[in-house]
Each structure stands twice: as C-alpha cells, then as structure tokens.
VOGU-3710 file (C-alpha; in Angstrom, 3 decimals, decimal comma):
1> xxxxxxxxxx> 2,526/-21,270/5,303  3,999/-19,999/8,322  2,260/-16,892/9,887  4,667/-13,525/9,576  6,466/-11,513/12,050  3,516/-9,421/13,374  3,914/-5,254/13,242  2,543/-5,682/17,148  5,448/-7,791/18,417  8,014/-5,172/17,176
11> xxxxxxxxxx> 8,534/-1,380/16,242  6,892/-0,561/13,365  9,120/-0,487/10,184  9,171/2,645/8,008  9,587/1,399/4,440  10,418/3,559/1,209  7,765/3,000/-1,184  8,971/3,449/-5,105  6,348/5,796/-6,222  8,108/8,357/-3,972
21> xxxxxxxxxx> 10,934/8,622/-6,277  9,813/6,680/-9,077  12,509/7,414/-11,516  14,840/5,345/-9,348  15,467/1,834/-10,056  14,858/-1,347/-7,140  18,727/-0,918/-6,470  18,918/2,681/-6,572  15,943/2,758/-3,845  17,355/0,674/-2,011
31> xxxxxxxxxx> 20,616/2,785/-1,524  18,801/6,033/-0,858  16,374/4,308/2,001  19,662/2,826/3,494  21,146/6,462/3,429  18,108/8,585/4,089  17,616/5,813/7,545  14,693/3,633/6,504  13,917/-0,060/7,433  12,665/-1,566/4,453
41> xxxxxxxxxx> 11,691/-0,393/0,644  8,576/-1,320/-1,848  9,736/-1,945/-4,861  7,502/-1,479/-8,094  8,438/-5,167/-9,721  5,073/-4,427/-12,207  6,043/-1,383/-14,053  2,638/0,642/-14,642  4,869/2,903/-17,319  3,602/6,140/-16,278
51> xxxxxxxxxx> 5,329/9,775/-16,686  8,824/9,532/-15,342  9,187/5,723/-14,118  12,244/3,846/-14,172  12,611/2,319/-17,913  14,661/-0,949/-17,360  13,069/-4,201/-16,721  13,012/-4,650/-12,541  12,740/-8,414/-13,152  15,641/-8,801/-15,941
61> xxxxxxxxxx> 17,987/-11,228/-13,960  21,078/-9,018/-14,001  18,967/-6,037/-12,151  17,328/-8,958/-9,642  21,124/-9,726/-8,642  22,123/-5,882/-8,453  18,563/-5,350/-6,390  19,525/-8,287/-4,048  22,957/-7,186/-3,555  21,851/-3,580/-2,415
71> xxxxxxxxxx> 19,675/-5,308/0,000  22,708/-7,080/1,056  24,983/-4,429/1,520  22,743/-2,345/3,258  20,718/-4,713/5,655  17,558/-3,289/4,500  14,167/-5,631/4,321  11,568/-5,340/1,246  7,908/-5,105/2,980  6,059/-5,275/0,352
81> xxxxxxxxxx> 6,303/-5,379/-4,033  3,803/-3,939/-6,177  1,524/-3,002/-8,231  -0,731/-6,223/-9,204  -3,559/-4,358/-11,489  -6,957/-5,623/-12,504  -8,069/-4,893/-15,927  -10,310/-6,714/-17,919  -7,867/-8,871/-19,727  -5,758/-9,484/-17,073
91> xxxxxxxxxx> -4,296/-13,208/-16,333  -2,908/-13,548/-12,733  -0,447/-15,953/-13,938  1,137/-12,853/-15,398  2,170/-11,797/-12,232  3,533/-14,960/-11,150  7,199/-13,453/-11,987  7,196/-10,705/-9,838  5,506/-12,839/-7,063  8,676/-15,653/-7,068
101> xxxxxxxxxx> 10,978/-12,328/-6,927  9,416/-10,856/-3,947  9,514/-14,143/-1,955  13,104/-14,185/-2,955  13,948/-10,947/-1,080  11,421/-11,590/1,480  8,698/-9,471/1,176  5,463/-10,304/2,723  3,166/-8,347/0,594  2,067/-7,600/-2,732
111> xxxxxxxxxx> -0,286/-4,504/-3,287  -3,148/-5,344/-5,943  -5,820/-2,589/-6,943  -8,342/-2,521/-9,815  -8,715/-0,550/-12,894  -11,856/-2,302/-15,250  -14,475/0,545/-16,647  -17,508/-1,039/-15,645  -19,632/-1,464/-12,216  -21,295/-4,826/-13,034
121> xxxxxxxxxx> -17,645/-6,807/-12,813  -17,585/-7,980/-8,776  -17,387/-11,571/-9,929  -14,512/-11,464/-12,037  -13,078/-8,906/-9,321  -13,021/-11,593/-6,819  -12,168/-14,405/-9,150  -9,243/-12,273/-10,151  -8,762/-11,724/-6,856  -8,738/-14,596/-5,505
131> xxxxxxxxxx> -6,563/-16,675/-8,095  -3,567/-14,006/-7,010  -4,090/-14,507/-3,549  -3,902/-18,423/-4,685  -0,622/-17,616/-6,293  1,099/-15,674/-4,221  0,751/-18,400/-0,858  3,532/-20,834/-2,029  5,972/-17,362/-1,836  4,613/-16,066/2,087
141> xxxxxxxxxx> 2,826/-13,225/0,476  -0,262/-11,480/1,304  -2,246/-9,823/-1,854  -3,331/-6,343/0,132  -6,085/-5,093/-2,136  -6,102/-0,895/-2,123  -8,927/1,225/-3,315  -7,652/4,319/-5,423  -9,969/7,011/-5,270  -10,000/6,989/-9,362
151> xxxxxxxxxx> -9,852/3,481/-9,632  -12,946/0,992/-10,104  -13,182/0,264/-6,006  -13,060/3,707/-4,550  -14,082/2,780/-0,636  -12,678/1,003/1,798  -16,342/-0,889/1,901  -16,177/-1,799/-1,949  -12,810/-3,522/-1,352  -13,592/-5,176/2,045
161> xxxxxxxxxx> -16,346/-6,577/-0,024  -13,551/-8,297/-2,633  -11,436/-9,088/0,145  -14,433/-11,071/2,222  -16,289/-12,707/-0,847  -12,646/-14,175/-2,019  -12,253/-15,253/1,625  -8,555/-16,096/1,250  -6,089/-16,416/4,203  -3,670/-14,583/2,754
171> xxxxxxxxxx> -5,945/-11,710/1,807  -5,657/-8,330/2,789  -6,847/-4,666/2,681  -4,248/-1,895/2,053  -5,207/1,711/3,479  -3,684/4,961/1,489  -4,144/7,732/4,178  -4,447/9,932/0,839  -7,445/7,715/-0,470  -8,980/7,752/3,088
181> xxxxxxxxxx> -9,467/11,440/2,927  -10,120/11,606/-1,398  -13,091/9,197/-0,728  -14,082/10,490/2,319  -14,125/7,465/4,235  -15,247/7,694/8,013  -12,148/6,869/10,270  -15,252/4,930/12,677  -15,447/2,696/9,197  -11,631/1,389/10,022
191> xxxxxxxxxx> -13,025/-0,755/13,511  -15,283/-2,111/11,473  -12,577/-4,343/9,245  -10,923/-7,164/10,879  -7,655/-6,772/12,418  -6,156/-9,741/10,721  -6,973/-7,934/7,520  -4,549/-4,975/7,962  -0,728/-5,429/7,570  0,389/-1,950/6,420
201> xxxxxxxxxx> -0,509/1,645/6,095  0,365/3,971/3,141  1,852/7,616/4,198  1,093/10,728/2,983  -0,403/14,299/3,552  -2,951/16,676/1,427  -4,551/20,154/1,869  -8,003/19,820/3,093  -9,540/20,556/-0,237  -10,897/17,672/-2,280
211> xxxxxxxxxx> -9,918/17,388/-5,929  -13,515/17,119/-7,899  -12,214/15,740/-11,138  -10,586/12,397/-11,644  -7,589/13,969/-13,222  -6,906/16,356/-10,695  -6,550/13,478/-8,015  -4,276/11,388/-10,009  -2,205/14,402/-10,719  -2,524/15,216/-6,636
221> xxxxxxxxxx> -1,488/11,227/-5,941  1,177/10,531/-8,068  3,011/14,207/-8,017  1,816/16,434/-4,989  1,437/14,671/-2,304  2,737/16,346/0,974  5,057/15,575/4,061  2,639/14,251/7,073  1,914/17,350/9,206  2,058/19,748/6,486
231> xxxxxxxxxx> -1,532/18,875/5,801  -5,058/18,172/6,884  -4,783/14,067/7,561  -5,671/13,523/10,792  -2,655/10,549/11,160  -3,206/9,958/15,163  -7,101/9,497/14,400  -5,820/6,873/11,580  -3,037/5,377/13,354  -5,357/4,446/16,677
241> xxxxxxxxxx> -8,291/3,098/14,838  -5,907/0,470/12,943  -4,133/-2,136/14,763  -0,524/-1,893/14,867  1,028/-2,204/11,596  3,967/-1,395/9,417  4,526/2,200/7,414  5,171/2,679/3,828  5,626/6,048/3,078  4,302/6,806/-0,561
251> xxxxxxxxxx> 4,563/10,271/-1,227  5,696/11,546/-4,711  5,903/15,197/-5,042  7,502/16,477/-8,589  8,760/19,845/-7,041  9,929/18,709/-3,747  12,600/15,999/-5,767  13,254/18,930/-8,188  13,963/20,989/-5,430  15,923/18,747/-3,104
261> xxxxxxxxxx> 16,601/15,778/-4,850  16,323/11,931/-4,265  17,573/11,461/-1,340  16,779/14,919/1,091  12,947/14,276/-0,307  13,125/10,729/0,996  14,844/11,674/4,035  12,119/14,333/5,099  9,246/12,368/4,114  10,762/10,012/6,964
271> xxxxxxxxxx> 11,627/12,416/9,417  7,895/14,334/9,136  6,583/11,081/9,359  8,478/10,182/12,775  7,545/13,964/14,254  3,930/13,688/13,255  3,052/10,181/14,545  4,629/11,088/18,097  3,067/8,625/20,458  0,245/8,200/18,661
281> xxxxxxxxxx> -0,232/4,245/18,992  -3,332/1,601/18,413  -6,236/2,068/20,659  -8,244/-1,025/18,947  -10,030/-2,797/22,202  -13,138/-4,483/19,838  -12,478/-7,903/19,370  -12,918/-9,046/15,961  -15,966/-10,928/16,297  -17,659/-7,894/17,516
291> xxxxxxxxxx> -16,619/-5,919/14,824  -17,444/-8,243/12,042  -21,450/-8,421/13,878  -20,873/-4,408/13,907  -20,415/-4,663/10,436  -22,871/-7,310/9,612  -25,548/-5,550/11,777  -24,675/-1,832/9,724  -24,883/-2,870/6,559  -28,404/-5,091/7,062
301> xxxx> -29,624/-1,465/8,176  -28,547/0,095/5,217  -30,408/-2,354/3,288  -33,346/-1,861/5,020
//
C-alpha cells in the first residue's frame, strides 16, 4: 500500500467533521464546508442514529454520487470517514461498504471506537480492530482508534494498548482535544506514542470543569462544545507534543447552530481554530525508538 502524504510535508488540512453539523447530509456538508473556507470534510458514512442526525442513507448509490459531485464541484478533499463502532455483536465486514466508499472518495482514515459493556474483553477488541484494519488496507485507509471518555476505551493508554497489540501497519490513534480534557490525560503522555500512529486531531474547546456523570459528558460532547480559545484546553501544548497532523473540527453546539445557522457556525469554528493555534507547531524532538523505550520503562515501573 502506498504511503499517504504526510501532514509534515505540507500545510495541515482543516476538515469539517460531520458531528459539527450532524443534521446535514454528506453533500450538504461538503458545500457548507467549501463556502466556510475548509480544505476537507469528515463525513459520517456509518450513522449512529443520535438525536438530530440526518436520516437519509449516506451509502445509497444516488447519495454517494451527489457527494462525489459536491467534492468535484468544490475541490474539497475527504480527510476521514466515520464511525465504525465496536459492539458486542459487531461484524467488521459490515463496515466494508463504507470503507469502499471512503476509498472511492479519496479518504485516508476511518475512525473507530469501542462501545462494549464489559471491562474484560480486551482480546475481542483486539480481534475486531485487527480485522477492521485488514479490511481497510486495500482501500488505502488507516483505522484510527478514538477514546471517548464515556466509551469502553476511556484513556490514551487504553487505546494505545489495543493498537499496539493489534500490530497493524495501518493502525492509528485519534486524539480528540475534548476527551484529553475529560479523561484527565497529562499532555506529556502524548510523547509516549510513536509519531506514525498520529494522523489527525479532533478539535474543540470546553470550560475547565469536568462533567462527573456519563450523561453529562455525552451532553457536552454531542451538544455543547466551544470554539477554540473560548475555554480551557491548551491547544499549543497539544500541538507541540504531537507530530504535524491534519485538523478535523468536531464542534457540535446546538445553541450556536440555532443562533447562527449551519454555515456561520462552521465558519466561526474554523476562524477561531486558526486564530487560537497561531504559530503553534510540533516540537517533537525525541526519536520514536526512544519514545517506545520510555513507554516500556514507564509501564514496567508502574507494574512494580
């Protein structure tokens, strides 16, 4: 499989994540993103059926063609597609239609997260993740495992454990700045992850308090994220500790959409991100071999 172009060799792309405007269909998302100044979109081709989500089938043939037309008309790219969920009864082969469409549209990433209800299913998670990576590889897609704070995998270490145990060449870790905050991840932990596992970053902000219930976290994550710079998150610290990556702005906020409309909300997401990031750049200096050794030593010390 050809190695995709790395973000470090070009300016980072800014993509509009579908959850930001979850009521839009994929073609609508493309046109709005183009008018708002984005470089790419991150469409949802595997629906979650959350409140307010668009109801049309995104993999319907006519709908896919409309998405292709929108991309061709606007010149936007597809950064990633979502959302492959690991559940107790999941069959990874069910993801293949969306993987195929993602490949056709030029996407480079597929987002995956785990939603099982037990804490003793590590082997199952590894098996499903590995099989999904194998299915995604022919389409040129990495599978980037995310760790929502209210899901089965709630921390960076837990997600990294599954990815490393799977040992897939197209594996990856997706960091969402909100979940870093909610999971109380020390930013130094980002340096323990090999650079080639980071491909893009989900962007949003929030206030300093951390919701103390699962329901509170879900409400914040799906309905009330803030524009970068409005809250507490240290974006410069995060960017400096990661390799150069692309940015996908995942910023659902019902009140802002109601007040501003889809397009203006998307535009403000982007302008706040660019203004807040400023001149922040990756400051990684440690070779990946040293990162891995440090991580192994760190885990060994904790085991004792």
